[in-house]
Residue frames as a rotation matrix with the C-alpha (Angstrom) as fourth column:
UNK 1
-0.660 0.420 0.623 116.84
0.684 -0.006 0.729 111.23
0.310 0.908 -0.283 65.65
UNK 2
-0.507 0.460 -0.729 114.71
0.343 -0.668 -0.660 114.37
-0.791 -0.585 0.181 65.69
UNK 3
-0.420 0.472 0.775 111.78
0.800 -0.211 0.562 115.62
0.429 0.856 -0.289 63.64
UNK 4
-0.811 0.037 -0.583 110.50
0.334 -0.790 -0.514 119.16
-0.480 -0.612 0.629 64.08
UNK 5
-0.149 0.777 0.612 107.14
0.784 -0.284 0.552 120.86
0.602 0.563 -0.567 63.59
UNK 6
0.346 0.119 0.931 107.59
-0.251 -0.944 0.214 124.37
0.904 -0.307 -0.297 65.01
UNK 7
-0.112 -0.417 0.902 107.80
-0.950 -0.220 -0.220 123.93
0.290 -0.882 -0.372 68.79
UNK 8
0.688 0.398 0.607 106.88
-0.569 0.815 0.112 120.26
-0.450 -0.422 0.787 68.73
UNK 9
-0.217 -0.852 -0.477 109.57
-0.957 0.282 -0.069 117.64
0.193 0.442 -0.876 68.30
UNK 10
0.939 0.342 -0.017 109.48
-0.336 0.930 0.150 113.87
0.068 -0.136 0.988 67.86
UNK 11
0.047 -0.996 0.072 112.66
-0.961 -0.065 -0.271 112.46
0.274 -0.057 -0.960 69.36
UNK 12
0.622 -0.030 -0.783 114.19
0.096 0.995 0.038 109.05
0.778 -0.099 0.621 70.00
UNK 13
0.232 -0.508 0.830 115.60
-0.902 -0.432 -0.012 108.74
0.365 -0.745 -0.558 73.51
UNK 14
-0.131 -0.364 -0.922 117.67
0.112 0.919 -0.379 105.98
0.985 -0.153 -0.079 75.11
UNK 15
0.098 0.301 0.949 116.28
-0.890 -0.401 0.219 105.42
0.446 -0.865 0.228 78.61
UNK 16
-0.773 -0.278 -0.570 117.04
0.031 0.881 -0.472 102.86
0.634 -0.383 -0.672 81.30
UNK 17
-0.009 0.921 0.391 113.70
-0.697 -0.286 0.657 101.96
0.717 -0.266 0.644 82.89
UNK 18
-0.932 -0.268 0.243 113.38
-0.358 0.582 -0.730 100.31
0.054 -0.768 -0.638 86.34
UNK 19
-0.002 0.940 -0.342 110.53
-0.582 0.277 0.764 97.80
0.813 0.201 0.547 86.63
UNK 20
-0.218 -0.008 0.976 109.40
-0.940 0.272 -0.207 96.22
-0.263 -0.962 -0.067 89.88
UNK 21
-0.958 -0.285 0.022 109.37
-0.270 0.929 0.253 92.38
-0.093 0.236 -0.967 89.84
UNK 22
-0.428 0.861 0.273 105.60
0.231 0.397 -0.888 92.18
-0.874 -0.317 -0.369 90.41
UNK 23
0.356 0.554 -0.752 105.05
-0.570 -0.509 -0.645 93.78
-0.740 0.659 0.134 86.99
UNK 24
-0.529 -0.626 -0.574 107.14
-0.844 0.317 0.432 91.20
-0.088 0.712 -0.696 85.16
UNK 25
0.197 0.723 0.662 104.29
-0.397 0.676 -0.621 88.92
-0.896 -0.141 0.421 84.17
UNK 26
-0.746 -0.568 0.349 105.28
0.042 0.483 0.875 86.39
-0.665 0.667 -0.336 81.45
UNK 27
-0.110 0.796 0.596 101.76
0.901 0.334 -0.279 86.66
-0.421 0.506 -0.753 80.01
UNK 28
0.781 0.379 -0.496 102.24
0.217 -0.910 -0.352 90.39
-0.585 0.167 -0.793 79.32
UNK 29
0.578 -0.571 0.583 104.22
0.653 -0.106 -0.750 91.99
0.490 0.814 0.311 76.53
UNK 30
0.006 -0.671 -0.742 107.33
0.939 -0.252 0.235 93.58
-0.344 -0.698 0.628 78.07
UNK 31
-0.791 -0.288 0.540 107.25
0.515 -0.789 0.334 96.53
0.330 0.542 0.773 75.65
UNK 32
0.106 0.922 0.373 103.69
0.272 -0.387 0.881 97.31
0.956 0.008 -0.292 76.79
UNK 33
0.602 0.046 -0.797 104.73
0.795 0.058 0.604 97.20
0.074 -0.997 -0.002 80.45
UNK 34
-0.455 -0.855 -0.248 107.66
0.837 -0.506 0.208 99.54
-0.303 -0.113 0.946 79.76
UNK 35
-0.619 0.275 0.736 105.46
0.391 -0.704 0.592 101.88
0.681 0.654 0.329 77.69
UNK 36
0.498 0.862 -0.091 102.85
0.463 -0.176 0.869 102.11
0.733 -0.475 -0.487 80.45
UNK 37
0.349 -0.462 -0.816 105.57
0.894 -0.099 0.438 102.87
-0.283 -0.882 0.378 83.02
UNK 38
-0.712 -0.676 0.189 107.14
0.699 -0.656 0.286 105.59
-0.070 0.335 0.940 80.87
UNK 39
-0.249 0.697 0.673 103.79
0.372 -0.572 0.731 107.25
0.894 0.433 -0.116 80.20
UNK 40
0.708 0.546 -0.448 103.00
0.591 -0.112 0.799 107.44
0.386 -0.830 -0.402 83.91
UNK 41
0.262 -0.706 -0.658 106.44
0.823 -0.193 0.535 108.80
-0.504 -0.682 0.530 84.80
UNK 42
-0.672 -0.732 0.112 107.24
0.653 -0.515 0.555 111.13
-0.349 0.446 0.824 81.91
UNK 43
-0.265 0.598 0.756 104.08
0.736 -0.382 0.559 112.57
0.623 0.705 -0.339 80.36
UNK 44
0.770 0.582 0.261 103.45
0.347 -0.725 0.595 116.09
0.536 -0.368 -0.760 81.62
UNK 45
0.646 -0.626 -0.436 106.98
0.420 -0.185 0.888 116.47
-0.637 -0.757 0.143 83.01
UNK 46
0.880 -0.421 -0.219 109.90
-0.464 -0.662 -0.588 118.55
0.103 0.620 -0.778 81.79
UNK 47
0.593 -0.797 0.111 113.24
0.751 0.598 0.282 117.03
-0.292 -0.084 0.953 80.82
UNK 48
0.483 -0.427 -0.765 115.90
-0.106 -0.895 0.433 119.72
-0.869 -0.127 -0.478 80.95
UNK 49
-0.449 -0.671 -0.591 117.28
-0.567 -0.297 0.768 120.71
-0.691 0.680 -0.247 77.52
UNK 50
-0.900 0.251 0.357 114.71
0.424 0.696 0.579 118.46
-0.103 0.673 -0.732 75.84
UNK 51
-0.704 0.665 0.248 111.34
-0.458 -0.692 0.558 119.97
0.543 0.279 0.792 76.73
UNK 52
-0.307 0.731 0.609 107.89
-0.808 0.137 -0.573 119.15
-0.502 -0.668 0.549 78.05
UNK 53
-0.997 -0.036 0.073 106.95
0.000 0.898 0.441 115.54
-0.081 0.439 -0.895 77.31
UNK 54
-0.335 0.925 -0.177 103.51
-0.942 -0.327 0.073 115.61
0.009 0.191 0.981 75.69
UNK 55
0.785 0.605 0.136 103.30
-0.596 0.796 -0.101 111.88
-0.170 -0.002 0.986 74.97
UNK 56
-0.448 -0.804 0.392 105.36
-0.558 0.594 0.580 108.72
-0.698 0.041 -0.715 74.93
UNK 57
0.114 0.537 -0.836 104.55
-0.993 0.072 -0.089 107.24
0.012 0.840 0.542 71.52
UNK 58
0.859 0.119 -0.499 106.22
-0.167 0.984 -0.053 103.84
0.485 0.129 0.865 71.73
UNK 59
0.278 -0.785 0.554 108.98
-0.914 -0.038 0.405 101.92
-0.297 -0.618 -0.728 73.45
UNK 60
0.730 -0.185 -0.658 111.26
-0.199 0.863 -0.464 99.11
0.654 0.470 0.593 72.32
UNK 61
0.524 -0.484 0.701 113.20
-0.833 -0.118 0.541 97.38
-0.179 -0.867 -0.465 75.06
UNK 62
-0.467 -0.732 -0.495 115.93
-0.723 0.639 -0.263 94.79
0.509 0.236 -0.828 75.36
UNK 63
0.425 0.689 -0.588 114.72
-0.256 0.714 0.652 91.35
0.868 -0.127 0.479 76.40
UNK 64
0.120 -0.486 -0.866 117.34
0.810 0.552 -0.198 91.01
0.573 -0.678 0.460 79.12
UNK 65
0.824 0.228 0.519 117.22
-0.082 -0.858 0.507 93.26
0.561 -0.460 -0.688 82.17
UNK 66
-0.305 -0.952 -0.031 119.90
0.076 0.008 -0.997 94.21
0.949 -0.307 0.070 84.67
UNK 67
0.805 0.476 -0.353 119.83
0.364 0.071 0.929 93.70
0.467 -0.876 -0.116 88.43
UNK 68
-0.062 -0.827 0.559 121.92
-0.223 -0.535 -0.815 95.87
0.973 -0.175 -0.151 90.74
UNK 69
-0.574 -0.288 -0.766 123.05
0.598 0.491 -0.633 95.21
0.559 -0.822 -0.110 94.28
UNK 70
-0.752 0.314 -0.580 120.51
0.506 -0.288 -0.813 96.21
-0.422 -0.905 0.057 96.97
UNK 71
-0.607 0.642 -0.469 117.83
-0.725 -0.688 -0.002 97.30
-0.324 0.339 0.883 94.48
UNK 72
-0.265 0.571 0.777 114.69
0.041 0.812 -0.582 95.19
-0.963 -0.122 -0.238 93.90
UNK 73
0.607 0.596 -0.526 113.93
-0.445 -0.293 -0.846 96.59
-0.658 0.748 0.088 90.43
UNK 74
0.042 -0.528 0.848 115.02
0.752 0.575 0.321 95.11
-0.658 0.625 0.421 87.13
UNK 75
0.077 -0.119 -0.990 116.48
-0.298 -0.950 0.091 97.71
-0.952 0.287 -0.109 84.75
UNK 76
0.283 0.116 0.952 115.80
0.782 0.547 -0.299 97.55
-0.555 0.829 0.064 81.01
UNK 77
-0.710 -0.525 -0.469 117.59
0.073 -0.718 0.692 99.53
-0.700 0.457 0.548 78.31
UNK 78
0.152 0.912 0.381 114.85
0.767 0.134 -0.628 101.08
-0.624 0.387 -0.679 76.19
UNK 79
-0.954 -0.271 0.131 114.53
0.291 -0.713 0.638 103.23
-0.080 0.647 0.758 73.10
UNK 80
-0.099 0.964 -0.246 111.45
0.766 -0.083 -0.637 105.43
-0.635 -0.252 -0.731 73.37
UNK 81
-0.546 0.068 0.835 109.78
0.637 -0.614 0.467 107.83
0.545 0.786 0.292 70.94
UNK 82
-0.296 0.374 -0.879 108.77
0.775 -0.444 -0.449 111.04
-0.558 -0.815 -0.158 72.71
UNK 83
0.125 0.378 0.917 106.61
0.707 -0.682 0.185 113.90
0.696 0.626 -0.353 71.48
UNK 84
-0.205 -0.309 -0.929 107.98
0.913 -0.403 -0.067 116.98
-0.353 -0.862 0.365 73.25
UNK 85
0.788 0.416 0.453 107.14
0.516 -0.848 -0.119 120.66
0.334 0.328 -0.884 73.33
UNK 86
-0.016 -0.849 -0.528 110.17
0.871 -0.271 0.410 122.97
-0.492 -0.453 0.744 73.32
UNK 87
0.885 0.370 -0.284 110.03
0.222 -0.869 -0.442 126.71
-0.410 0.328 -0.851 72.62
UNK 88
0.012 -0.865 0.502 112.56
0.999 -0.009 -0.040 128.41
0.039 0.502 0.864 70.35
UNK 89
-0.107 -0.110 -0.988 113.75
0.426 -0.903 0.055 131.95
-0.898 -0.415 0.143 70.99
UNK 90
-0.651 -0.068 -0.756 112.54
-0.439 -0.779 0.448 134.49
-0.620 0.623 0.477 68.38
UNK 91
-0.871 0.427 0.243 110.01
0.477 0.615 0.627 132.06
0.118 0.662 -0.740 66.96
UNK 92
-0.707 0.702 0.089 106.69
-0.691 -0.712 0.126 133.70
0.152 0.027 0.988 66.08
UNK 93
-0.882 0.465 -0.073 103.68
0.467 0.846 -0.258 131.98
-0.058 -0.262 -0.963 67.61
UNK 94
-0.502 0.818 0.281 99.93
-0.517 -0.545 0.661 132.44
0.693 0.186 0.696 67.45
UNK 95
-0.809 0.203 -0.552 97.72
0.514 0.701 -0.495 131.69
0.287 -0.684 -0.671 70.41
UNK 96
0.177 0.947 0.270 94.65
0.328 -0.315 0.891 132.56
0.928 -0.070 -0.366 72.45
UNK 97
-0.580 -0.333 0.743 94.65
-0.501 -0.573 -0.648 134.81
0.642 -0.749 0.166 75.50
UNK 98
-0.189 0.450 -0.873 93.69
0.485 0.816 0.315 132.64
0.854 -0.364 -0.373 78.47
UNK 99
0.356 0.262 -0.897 94.00
0.927 -0.221 0.303 135.18
-0.118 -0.939 -0.322 81.30
UNK 100
0.104 -0.261 0.960 94.27
0.340 -0.897 -0.281 138.96
0.935 0.356 -0.004 81.67
UNK 101
0.326 -0.058 -0.944 95.83
0.934 -0.134 0.331 140.66
-0.145 -0.989 0.010 84.69
UNK 102
0.915 0.034 -0.402 97.02
0.062 -0.996 0.056 144.18
-0.398 -0.077 -0.914 85.43
UNK 103
0.215 -0.946 -0.243 100.63
-0.596 -0.324 0.734 143.35
-0.773 -0.013 -0.634 84.63
UNK 104
-0.832 -0.554 0.034 100.49
-0.356 0.580 0.733 140.41
-0.425 0.598 -0.680 82.19
UNK 105
0.429 0.857 -0.287 98.37
-0.891 0.348 -0.293 138.51
-0.151 0.381 0.912 79.72
UNK 106
-0.407 -0.511 0.757 98.75
-0.400 0.845 0.355 134.74
-0.822 -0.158 -0.548 79.47
UNK 107
0.135 0.335 -0.932 98.62
-0.990 0.000 -0.143 133.15
-0.048 0.942 0.332 76.05
UNK 108
0.440 0.079 0.895 97.89
-0.216 0.976 0.021 129.49
-0.872 -0.203 0.446 75.43
UNK 109
0.223 -0.424 -0.878 100.40
-0.961 0.053 -0.270 128.00
0.161 0.904 -0.396 73.00
UNK 110
-0.516 -0.357 -0.779 100.58
-0.313 0.925 -0.216 124.29
0.798 0.133 -0.588 72.53
UNK 111
0.180 0.559 -0.809 99.87
0.541 0.631 0.556 122.75
0.822 -0.538 -0.188 75.90
UNK 112
-0.252 -0.321 -0.913 101.07
0.953 -0.245 -0.178 125.56
-0.166 -0.915 0.368 78.18
UNK 113
0.853 0.511 0.108 100.41
0.517 -0.855 -0.043 129.23
0.070 0.092 -0.993 78.91
UNK 114
-0.266 -0.944 0.196 103.09
0.911 -0.313 -0.270 131.80
0.316 0.107 0.943 78.08
UNK 115
0.302 0.310 -0.901 103.38
0.727 -0.686 0.008 135.23
-0.616 -0.658 -0.433 79.70
UNK 116
-0.156 -0.310 0.938 103.32
0.793 -0.605 -0.068 138.50
0.588 0.733 0.340 77.78
UNK 117
-0.530 -0.063 -0.845 103.97
0.694 -0.605 -0.391 141.58
-0.486 -0.794 0.364 79.97
UNK 118
0.523 0.851 -0.055 101.44
0.688 -0.459 -0.562 144.34
-0.504 0.256 -0.825 79.31
UNK 119
0.339 -0.420 -0.842 104.16
-0.357 -0.885 0.298 146.88
-0.871 0.199 -0.450 78.28
UNK 120
-0.755 -0.655 0.017 105.21
-0.275 0.339 0.900 144.40
-0.595 0.675 -0.436 75.57
UNK 121
-0.178 0.804 0.567 101.66
0.561 0.556 -0.613 143.94
-0.808 0.209 -0.551 74.31
UNK 122
0.351 0.322 0.879 101.19
0.900 -0.375 -0.222 147.04
0.258 0.869 -0.422 72.16
UNK 123
-0.706 -0.679 0.202 102.54
0.626 -0.732 -0.269 150.58
0.331 -0.064 0.942 71.82
UNK 124
0.028 0.767 0.641 100.00
-0.137 -0.633 0.762 152.13
0.990 -0.110 0.087 74.17
UNK 125
-0.883 -0.161 0.440 99.22
-0.443 -0.021 -0.896 152.64
0.153 -0.987 -0.053 77.86
UNK 126
-0.341 0.773 -0.536 96.63
0.136 0.604 0.785 150.22
0.930 0.195 -0.311 79.22
UNK 127
-0.433 0.350 0.831 94.10
-0.888 -0.322 -0.327 150.59
0.153 -0.879 0.451 82.03
UNK 128
-0.890 0.094 -0.445 93.04
0.116 0.993 -0.022 147.40
0.440 -0.071 -0.895 83.79
UNK 129
-0.099 0.940 0.326 89.31
-0.816 -0.264 0.514 147.02
0.569 -0.215 0.794 84.40
UNK 130
-0.865 -0.323 0.384 89.20
-0.499 0.637 -0.587 144.84
-0.055 -0.700 -0.712 87.52
UNK 131
-0.119 0.922 0.369 85.46
-0.603 0.228 -0.764 144.17
-0.789 -0.313 0.529 87.34
UNK 132
0.812 0.495 -0.309 85.45
-0.515 0.359 -0.779 142.96
-0.275 0.791 0.546 83.74
UNK 133
0.286 -0.811 0.510 89.05
0.114 0.558 0.822 141.70
-0.951 -0.177 0.252 83.78
UNK 134
0.678 -0.092 0.729 89.98
0.733 0.012 -0.680 143.47
0.054 0.996 0.076 80.56
UNK 135
-0.362 -0.783 -0.506 92.71
0.608 -0.610 0.509 145.87
-0.707 -0.123 0.696 79.43
UNK 136
0.721 0.620 0.310 91.71
0.658 -0.473 -0.586 149.07
-0.217 0.627 -0.749 77.66
UNK 137
-0.274 -0.885 0.377 94.18
0.956 -0.294 0.006 151.13
0.105 0.362 0.926 75.61
UNK 138
-0.148 0.181 -0.972 94.36
0.497 -0.836 -0.232 154.81
-0.855 -0.517 0.034 76.55
UNK 139
-0.452 -0.109 -0.885 94.90
-0.534 -0.762 0.366 156.12
-0.715 0.638 0.287 73.00
UNK 140
-0.934 0.006 -0.358 94.01
-0.309 0.493 0.813 153.19
0.182 0.870 -0.458 70.76
UNK 141
-0.065 0.928 0.368 90.86
-0.988 -0.009 -0.154 152.28
-0.140 -0.373 0.917 72.75
UNK 142
-0.268 -0.129 -0.955 91.94
-0.467 0.884 0.011 148.71
0.843 0.449 -0.297 72.14
UNK 143
0.373 0.442 0.816 90.22
-0.923 0.262 0.281 146.22
-0.090 -0.858 0.506 74.45
UNK 144
-0.496 -0.588 -0.639 92.09
-0.545 0.784 -0.298 143.04
0.675 0.201 -0.710 75.38
UNK 145
0.210 0.628 0.750 90.07
-0.962 0.270 0.043 140.21
-0.176 -0.730 0.660 76.89
UNK 146
-0.451 -0.292 0.843 90.14
-0.310 0.937 0.159 136.45
-0.837 -0.189 -0.513 77.40
UNK 147
0.352 0.566 0.746 89.59
0.453 0.594 -0.665 134.62
-0.819 0.572 -0.047 74.12
UNK 148
0.771 -0.129 -0.623 91.33
-0.514 -0.703 -0.491 137.19
-0.375 0.699 -0.609 71.90
UNK 149
0.755 -0.562 0.338 93.80
0.654 0.679 -0.332 135.84
-0.043 0.472 0.881 69.34
UNK 150
0.762 -0.574 -0.300 97.33
-0.449 -0.802 0.395 137.18
-0.467 -0.166 -0.868 69.32
UNK 151
0.759 -0.651 0.011 100.55
0.422 0.478 -0.770 136.82
0.496 0.589 0.637 67.34
UNK 152
0.838 -0.495 0.230 103.73
-0.509 -0.555 0.658 137.17
-0.198 -0.668 -0.717 69.39
UNK 153
0.355 -0.820 -0.448 107.39
-0.307 0.351 -0.885 136.22
0.883 0.452 -0.127 69.51
UNK 154
0.812 -0.173 -0.557 109.20
0.547 0.557 0.625 134.08
0.202 -0.812 0.547 72.07
UNK 155
0.679 -0.572 0.460 111.56
-0.536 -0.815 -0.222 136.42
0.502 -0.095 -0.860 73.91
UNK 156
-0.540 -0.833 0.118 113.03
-0.725 0.389 -0.569 133.91
0.428 -0.393 -0.814 76.35
UNK 157
0.658 0.705 -0.265 112.24
-0.427 0.639 0.640 130.69
0.620 -0.308 0.721 78.17
UNK 158
-0.446 -0.786 0.428 113.58
-0.848 0.219 -0.483 128.63
0.286 -0.578 -0.764 81.03
UNK 159
0.050 0.369 -0.928 113.24
0.055 0.927 0.372 125.06
0.997 -0.070 0.026 82.23
UNK 160
-0.174 -0.053 0.983 112.26
-0.947 -0.263 -0.182 124.68
0.268 -0.963 -0.005 85.87
UNK 161
-0.114 -0.019 -0.993 112.97
-0.108 0.994 -0.007 121.21
0.988 0.106 -0.116 87.21
UNK 162
0.897 0.438 0.063 111.86
-0.128 0.121 0.984 119.83
0.424 -0.891 0.165 90.62
UNK 163
-0.131 -0.988 0.083 114.70
-0.280 -0.043 -0.959 120.18
0.951 -0.148 -0.271 93.09
UNK 164
0.760 0.287 -0.583 115.48
0.420 0.467 0.778 118.65
0.495 -0.837 0.234 96.46
UNK 165
0.271 -0.694 0.668 117.43
-0.860 -0.486 -0.157 120.09
0.433 -0.531 -0.728 99.35
UNK 166
-0.083 -0.334 -0.939 119.50
-0.030 0.942 -0.333 117.05
0.996 0.001 -0.088 100.40
UNK 167
0.789 0.385 -0.479 119.20
0.413 0.244 0.877 115.68
0.455 -0.890 0.033 103.95
UNK 168
0.135 -0.716 0.685 121.18
-0.486 -0.651 -0.583 117.60
0.863 -0.254 -0.436 106.55
UNK 169
0.263 -0.138 -0.955 122.94
0.710 0.698 0.095 116.12
0.653 -0.703 0.282 109.57
UNK 170
0.126 -0.169 0.978 122.87
-0.512 -0.855 -0.082 118.25
0.850 -0.490 -0.194 112.69
UNK 171
-0.347 -0.327 0.879 124.58
-0.924 0.280 -0.261 116.36
-0.161 -0.903 -0.399 115.48
UNK 172
-0.870 0.094 0.485 122.54
0.042 0.992 -0.117 113.19
-0.492 -0.081 -0.867 115.92
UNK 173
0.142 0.986 -0.083 119.53
0.092 -0.097 -0.991 114.65
-0.986 0.133 -0.104 114.10
UNK 174
-0.842 -0.328 0.429 119.02
0.430 0.074 0.900 114.14
-0.327 0.942 0.079 110.36
UNK 175
-0.187 0.766 -0.615 116.73
-0.416 -0.629 -0.657 116.64
-0.890 0.133 0.436 108.64
UNK 176
0.044 0.235 0.971 114.93
0.627 0.750 -0.210 114.82
-0.777 0.618 -0.114 105.79
UNK 177
-0.865 -0.368 0.340 115.20
0.484 -0.441 0.756 116.09
-0.128 0.818 0.560 102.20
UNK 178
-0.070 0.831 -0.552 112.79
0.196 -0.531 -0.824 118.86
-0.978 -0.166 -0.126 101.22
UNK 179
-0.253 0.069 0.965 111.29
0.966 0.076 0.247 119.25
-0.057 0.995 -0.086 97.76
UNK 180
-0.491 -0.039 -0.870 111.58
0.298 -0.946 -0.126 122.98
-0.818 -0.321 0.477 97.10
UNK 181
-0.577 0.380 -0.723 109.96
-0.792 -0.475 0.383 122.92
-0.197 0.794 0.575 93.67
UNK 182
-0.110 0.643 0.758 106.85
-0.427 0.658 -0.620 120.79
-0.897 -0.392 0.203 93.42
UNK 183
0.619 0.410 0.670 106.59
0.398 0.572 -0.717 120.32
-0.678 0.710 0.191 89.67
UNK 184
-0.562 -0.798 0.218 108.50
0.559 -0.172 0.811 120.73
-0.610 0.578 0.543 86.45
UNK 185
0.626 0.777 -0.065 107.53
0.487 -0.455 -0.745 123.40
-0.609 0.435 -0.664 83.97
UNK 186
-0.428 -0.656 0.622 108.64
0.900 -0.375 0.223 125.62
0.087 0.655 0.751 81.11
UNK 187
0.275 0.467 -0.841 108.28
0.499 -0.816 -0.290 129.36
-0.822 -0.340 -0.457 81.60
UNK 188
-0.299 -0.282 0.912 107.95
0.951 -0.164 0.261 131.37
0.076 0.945 0.317 78.39
UNK 189
-0.072 0.231 -0.970 107.99
0.286 -0.927 -0.241 135.15
-0.955 -0.295 0.001 78.01
UNK 190
0.073 0.232 0.970 106.52
0.994 0.068 -0.091 136.73
-0.087 0.970 -0.225 74.87
UNK 191
-0.594 -0.100 -0.798 106.72
0.068 -0.995 0.074 140.12
-0.802 -0.010 0.598 73.16
UNK 192
-0.021 0.683 0.730 104.12
0.936 0.269 -0.225 141.50
-0.350 0.679 -0.646 70.74
UNK 193
0.444 0.192 -0.875 105.11
0.145 -0.979 -0.141 145.14
-0.884 -0.065 -0.463 70.10
UNK 194
-0.629 -0.771 -0.102 107.15
0.002 -0.133 0.991 144.52
-0.777 0.623 0.085 66.95
UNK 195
-0.302 0.491 -0.817 105.84
-0.913 -0.396 0.100 145.10
-0.274 0.776 0.568 63.44
UNK 196
-0.307 0.286 -0.908 103.55
-0.573 0.706 0.416 142.32
0.760 0.648 -0.053 62.28
UNK 197
-0.720 0.050 -0.692 102.88
0.504 0.724 -0.471 141.19
0.478 -0.688 -0.546 65.84
UNK 198
-0.879 0.390 0.276 100.10
-0.477 -0.681 -0.556 141.91
-0.029 -0.620 0.784 68.31
UNK 199
-0.362 0.845 0.393 96.43
0.022 0.429 -0.903 141.14
-0.932 -0.318 -0.173 68.93
UNK 200
-0.536 0.184 0.824 94.59
0.811 0.384 0.441 140.07
-0.235 0.905 -0.356 65.79
UNK 201
0.542 0.840 -0.041 92.17
0.798 -0.529 -0.288 142.99
-0.263 0.124 -0.957 66.11
UNK 202
0.385 -0.504 -0.773 95.09
-0.177 -0.862 0.474 145.44
-0.906 -0.046 -0.421 65.88
UNK 203
-0.688 -0.648 0.328 96.61
0.155 0.310 0.938 143.57
-0.709 0.696 -0.113 62.94
UNK 204
-0.135 0.739 0.660 93.23
0.978 0.207 -0.032 143.71
-0.161 0.641 -0.750 61.21
UNK 205
0.736 0.409 -0.540 92.88
0.398 -0.906 -0.143 147.44
-0.548 -0.110 -0.829 61.90
UNK 206
-0.079 -0.870 -0.487 96.39
-0.225 -0.460 0.859 148.12
-0.971 0.177 -0.160 60.58
UNK 207
-0.691 -0.150 0.708 95.69
0.552 0.522 0.650 146.13
-0.467 0.840 -0.278 57.42
UNK 208
0.310 0.898 0.312 92.46
0.934 -0.227 -0.276 148.04
-0.177 0.377 -0.909 56.77
UNK 209
0.624 -0.135 -0.770 94.25
0.042 -0.978 0.205 151.38
-0.780 -0.160 -0.605 57.23
UNK 210
-0.502 -0.865 -0.020 96.94
-0.056 0.009 0.998 150.35
-0.863 0.502 -0.053 54.75
UNK 211
-0.471 0.393 0.790 94.35
0.849 0.447 0.284 149.27
-0.241 0.804 -0.543 52.18
UNK 212
0.623 0.753 -0.212 92.50
0.685 -0.656 -0.317 152.59
-0.378 0.052 -0.925 52.54
UNK 213
0.349 -0.572 -0.742 95.69
-0.179 -0.818 0.547 154.53
-0.920 -0.058 -0.388 51.93
UNK 214
-0.552 -0.564 0.614 96.42
0.450 0.418 0.789 152.73
-0.702 0.712 0.023 48.66
């Protein structure tokens, strides 16, 4: 089951949740224990092909758990409601510029920052003012700074999931696994040079010019 509101989705997911025996207190509601565990493990992480988990809304679990050989945990089949953030290619978004650099501006959309390369920002050449951390258009005199509103389109995105290099055996020595990516994330690239897109101040200027010409 899936409900959509732009880049935010409410989905139902079937998850098998391991619970340590010390948390199985008969005086506690099992659904609450499962929900607390899922929130600690999933919120703020990326599930590939699903998206960034913003919140675990609720969890309904089976009353009977499963025990596997040589594992202390009890596993419960659970249906959880997840609020996830997942970008869609070519979707138009509106956000606030959170950071300005010489090569990119970063736009806050939802709960993450997306990257818009400066050449894709507007049809102009920009000079970067290091001291004031702003971009200034050579011909348009447009000034881009933190806090400006912008309308842009999602050009592409990728899921980046934590990865491990498995343990290696070299003779009698075993090299332990190495985590090569520390956290999960979604990387989004934006474009804003197309008609109807760009910083709000440019859209406002264009609208005023059109009205004057009528």
